[in-house]
C-alpha positions in Angstrom: 9.2 3.6 -39.2 5.7 4.4 -37.8 3.8 4.1 -40.7 2.4 0.9 -39.4 0.6 2.4 -36.2 -2.7 4.2 -37.0 -2.6 6.3 -33.9 0.3 7.4 -31.9 0.1 8.5 -28.4 2.5 10.0 -25.8 3.4 10.4 -22.7 4.2 14.1 -21.5 6.7 14.4 -18.4 9.8 13.7 -19.3 8.8 12.4 -23.0 7.7 15.6 -24.8 8.8 18.4 -22.2 11.7 18.6 -20.2 9.3 19.0 -16.8 11.2 16.1 -14.9 13.8 18.8 -13.3 10.9 21.3 -12.3 8.8 18.7 -10.9 11.6 17.7 -8.7 12.8 21.0 -7.6 8.7 21.7 -6.4 9.2 18.2 -4.3 12.1 20.1 -2.9 10.8 23.1 -1.8 7.4 21.8 -0.7 8.8 19.1 2.1 11.2 21.5 3.1 8.4 23.0 4.5 8.0 19.9 6.8 11.0 18.9 7.4 10.8 16.2 4.8 12.8 14.6 2.1 13.0 12.7 -0.6 15.6 10.0 -2.6 15.0 11.1 -6.2 16.9 7.9 -7.4 13.8 5.5 -5.1 11.2 8.2 -7.3 12.6 7.3 -10.2 10.0 3.8 -10.5 6.8 6.4 -9.9 7.6 8.2 -12.9 4.5 8.5 -14.9 2.5 7.8 -11.4 -0.2 10.3 -9.9 1.2 13.2 -8.0 -0.9 11.6 -5.1 0.9 8.3 -4.9 4.7 9.9 -5.3 2.8 11.8 -2.4 2.1 9.0 -0.2 5.6 6.8 -0.9 7.2 10.3 0.6 5.1 9.8 3.7 5.4 6.8 3.9 9.6 7.0 3.4 9.4 9.8 6.1 6.9 8.4 8.1 4.7 11.2 8.6 0.9 11.2 8.9 0.0 13.8 6.3 -2.7 13.6 3.5 -1.3 12.3 0.4 -3.7 14.4 -1.3 -3.2 17.8 0.4 0.4 17.2 0.2 0.0 16.3 -3.7 -2.3 19.5 -3.9 0.8 21.5 -2.3 3.4 20.1 -4.6 1.1 20.6 -7.8 0.3 24.3 -6.6 3.7 25.4 -6.2 4.6 23.4 -9.3 2.3 25.7 -11.5 3.7 28.8 -10.4 7.6 28.0 -11.2 7.0 25.4 -14.1 5.4 27.6 -17.6 8.4 29.4 -17.3 11.0 26.8 -17.5 9.4 23.9 -19.3 11.1 23.7 -22.7 9.7 20.9 -25.2 11.9 17.9 -25.5 13.4 16.8 -29.6 10.3 13.8 -29.7 8.4 17.1 -30.2 9.9 16.7 -34.0 7.6 13.5 -34.2 4.9 15.0 -33.3 5.2 17.6 -35.7 5.8 15.3 -38.6 3.3 13.1 -38.1 0.3 15.7 -37.1 -2.8 15.7 -40.0 -1.0 12.1 -41.2 -2.3 10.0 -37.8 -4.6 11.0 -34.6 -2.5 11.4 -31.9 -3.1 11.6 -28.4 -1.1 12.7 -25.0 -1.5 10.4 -21.4 -0.4 11.7 -18.9 0.0 10.8 -15.1 -0.3 14.9 -14.3 -3.4 16.4 -13.6 -5.9 17.9 -16.0 -5.1 21.5 -14.8 -1.1 21.5 -15.2 -1.5 19.4 -18.5 -3.9 22.3 -19.6 -1.9 24.8 -18.3 1.5 23.4 -19.9 -0.4 22.4 -23.5 -1.7 26.2 -24.0 1.3 27.8 -22.7 3.5 26.2 -25.1 1.0 26.0 -28.4 0.6 23.2 -28.4 -2.8 21.4 -28.0 -3.4 21.9 -31.7 -1.3 18.6 -32.4 -3.5 16.2 -30.5 -6.6 15.0 -31.1 -6.9 13.8 -27.1 -5.9 14.1 -23.8 -6.0 11.6 -21.1 -5.1 13.0 -17.6 -4.9 11.5 -14.2 -7.9 12.9 -13.5 -9.5 11.2 -16.4 -9.1 7.2 -15.5 -9.6 5.2 -12.3 -6.7 3.0 -12.6 -3.0 4.8 -13.5 0.1 3.5 -14.9 1.2 0.8 -15.1 -2.0 0.1 -15.7 -3.4 0.4 -19.0 -6.6 2.4 -18.6 -4.9 5.7 -19.5 -3.9 4.6 -22.8 -6.9 2.4 -23.7 -9.0 5.5 -23.4 -6.4 7.3 -25.8 -7.0 5.0 -28.1 -10.9 4.6 -27.4 -10.7 9.1 -28.1 -8.8 8.7 -31.0 -10.9 5.4 -32.6 -7.8 3.5 -33.3 -7.7 -0.4 -32.1 -4.9 -0.8 -28.9 -3.1 -2.8 -31.5 -2.5 -0.4 -33.7 -1.5 2.2 -31.9 2.2 3.5 -30.5 2.9 4.7 -27.5 6.1 6.7 -26.4 7.8 6.6 -22.7 10.1 7.5 -20.3 8.9 5.6 -16.9 9.1 1.9 -16.8 5.1 2.1 -14.9 4.0 3.8 -18.9 6.2 1.6 -21.2 3.8 -1.9 -18.7 1.0 0.1 -19.3 1.7 0.2 -23.1 1.8 -3.6 -23.5 -0.7 -4.2 -20.4 -3.1 -2.1 -23.3 -1.7 -4.5 -26.6 0.6 -1.5 -28.0 3.7 -1.3 -29.0 5.9 1.6 -26.9 9.0 3.3 -27.7 11.3 3.8 -24.8 12.0 7.2 -25.8 15.3 7.0 -22.8 16.9 4.9 -25.4 16.9 6.8 -28.6 
């Protein structure tokens, strides 16, 4: 099924790893300190975005004057303490294992480099990927194509020969803008 592609690119949160519930818990715990809340349904459209962008949306919704980068940093610090013990791989990891050594593979995520590295190391997954591109590695985030174009570049594969696995609308849009086909893992 994936034989016609020369490179495979995977989003991380919600695609390879079941980390979304822990992200929501970290947001709730962080926002509780400030008497703020967020609507999970509204935040779904921001899946795949860097944490500071989600923080900005929450700040705007709550009419707060907090710095989005500071709020994102607080959430990520808390997330790091609770995530490593709670996150588990999702079934799509079987695709990674099946294609390991047969095609170059990369991760293109909206998570920070620090968090991504911690998760990949903790779960012993780094070995499967020739490239890992995080929110810290690109200027323009999903739905811009930069993350996935950088993955293709690092794999040495033409964008049109890459297949992206994603669980978020922003990620699907980014893949298409990069000239890549995409699999929406929410419908698998």
